[in-house]
VOTOR-819225 format. One record per residue (C-alpha): residue in three letters; x, y, z. Coordinates in steps of 0.05 Angstrom, whole numbers, plus 5000, padded with zeros to 4 digits. Layout:
! residues N
ALAXYZ ...
//
This chain:
! residues 242
MET124247658448 LEU123546918465 SER117746868416 ASN122847018361 VAL126546378376 LYS124445808329 VAL126345098349 VAL126844688285 LEU126743928289 VAL129043578225 GLY126642878206 THR124442678276 SER122641938277 HIS119541848346 SER113342248365 GLY115142218438 ASN121342628424 ILE117043178394 GLY112843188458 SER118943178503 ALA122143738463 ALA115744148469 ARG115944048545 ALA123344268547 MET121644888507 LYS115645098549 VAL119645038614 MET124545548585 GLY119246008556 LEU119845808483 SER113645658442 ASN115445668368 MET116644968340 THR117544758267 LEU117944038242 VAL121743908178 ALA119543278141 PRO117842898205 ALA117742138200 CYS112042098250 GLU105642438270 VAL104242868331 ASP100142318364 GLY097842108433 GLN104841928456 ALA107342618436 VAL101642948475 ALA102942498536 LEU110442648539 ALA109143388528 ALA106143378598 GLY102344038595 ALA106044328535 SER102043958482 GLU099744608449 ILE106844728425 ALA107244048391 LEU100144078364 ASN101144778335 ALA108044628306 GLN108944848234 VAL110544268188 VAL114744398125 ALA118243968074 THR125244268075 LEU129944628122 ASP130445198071 GLU123045318080 ALA123445278155 VAL128845818162 LYS127446278103 GLU124946848148 CYS130546768199 SER136547248202 LEU140646768245 VAL140746008238 ILE144645568287 GLY145244818277 SER146344328333 SER152243888314 ALA157943478341 ARG164743768323 SER166343538252 ARG173143388223 THR170443428152 LEU166244068155 ASP170144658183 TRP164745158205 PRO164245718257 MET162745378324 LEU159245648386 GLU159045388457 PRO151845348485 ARG153145978528 GLU155446368467 CYS149446108429 GLY144746378483 GLU148147048485 LYS147947128409 CYS140546948408 ALA138947448463 VAL141847998420 GLU139147808352 THR132047638373 GLN131048388385 ALA130948498310 GLY128547858278 GLN127447108281 VAL132846618302 ALA132645868286 ILE135945328328 VAL136144698286 PHE136443988314 GLY137543378270 ARG135142668267 GLU135742228328 ARG140741738298 THR144442128245 GLY143542868262 LEU143843388206 THR146843258138 ASN152743668114 GLU148144018064 GLU143444218121 LEU149244438165 GLN151644888110 LEU145045268113 CYS146945488184 HIS151046108202 TYR153945748263 HIS154145058293 VAL153244958368 CYS156344358403 ILE154444148474 PRO161043958509 ALA158643298538 ASN162942758570 PRO167042478511 GLU166741788542 TYR159041808543 SER156242368501 SER149342048489 LEU144442628492 ASN137442498469 LEU133643018428 ALA129743318486 MET136043378529 ALA139543758473 VAL133544228464 GLN133144328540 THR140544508545 ILE140445028489 ALA133745308510 TYR136445398581 GLU142345798556 ILE137846228513 ARG133346378573 VAL139146538619 ALA142047018568 HIS135147328556 LEU134047448631 GLU141047738638 LYS139648228581 GLN133248448616 LYS137348628678 GLN141849108640 ASP140849818665 TYR143050168602 ALA139250288538 PRO141049738488 GLN144149938423 ALA139949838361 PRO141849148334 GLU144749088265 ALA139948898210 TYR141948228180 PRO139047918116 ARG134047358121 HIS136246658102 GLU132146708038 GLU135947338017 LEU142647028033 GLU140946417990 MET139146887932 PHE145947217940 PHE149446537936 GLU145546357874 HIS147447037843 LEU154746947862 GLU155046247832 LYS151846487767 VAL156847067759 MET162746607774 MET160246127720 ASP159046697671 THR166146957682 GLN168846237678 PHE171846297747 ILE168745627764 ALA166945047719 VAL159544947706 ASP160044197721 GLN164044267787 PRO161644887826 ASN160844567895 LYS168044577921 VAL168945327912 MET161845497932 ASN162345107997 LYS168545498016 LEU165146157998 ARG158945958038 ARG163545828098 LEU166946508087 PHE160446898085 SER157446498143 ARG163546688184 ALA163347418162 ARG155747498170 PRO154748098124 GLU149448588147 GLN143548748102 GLN146849378073 GLU153349008061 LEU149648458024 ASN146148967981 ILE152949247962 LEU155448557943 ARG149248427901 GLY150549107867 VAL157648907851 LEU155248247820 THR149948617779 ALA155249117754 ILE159648527732 GLU153748227694 LYS152448887658 LYS159848947640 ILE159948247612 GLY153548367573 SER156348997541 ARG162348637510 
//
């Protein structure tokens, strides 16, 4: 199950942080790293700081966008400080670990970490189903990238080991849509709302952001999403017949 956890680093600017994050991952049994538009190479410093985990950094997938990094994932969790401007479903690290332990039975999970100085943008955070916040000392909450990766990776491992100890047959996990399929639904929803003049063509973002938040909180299963797409298609047919 741990092989289904993807650690995604966005816009990393220091190669040493990639190596240190790889070391943190290997200690906790994670091995799947993706780099989104890194501002540095996986160089000698990265290998040195990986300290025996260099294969994770050297074999990391490199992609241009976060969309591409998580398109095959059914659950995407972004690491974030609590925001006053972006109201999104929040998880504590322990809850994050428990949710990953369940959902990695059926598909890939992505844990997304942002840039060293500025973190993830609001647009990137809106691609996530949940945000996870590490409850650090508010008077000194300076966590570097590898520390954050280590903390979340630890909680995922603990939850994974706890699940292995369970002496009952686990229930079949629900099938959730991949990120790519969810984005196609949002595009379809926006098109139908424009076609029905529910939202203005030149100002769709305000309503769409609220709807993204709604569906991220609700987390429709694959079958439920198929029903919603069917409803949208039926509306399109009805509009076209007039």
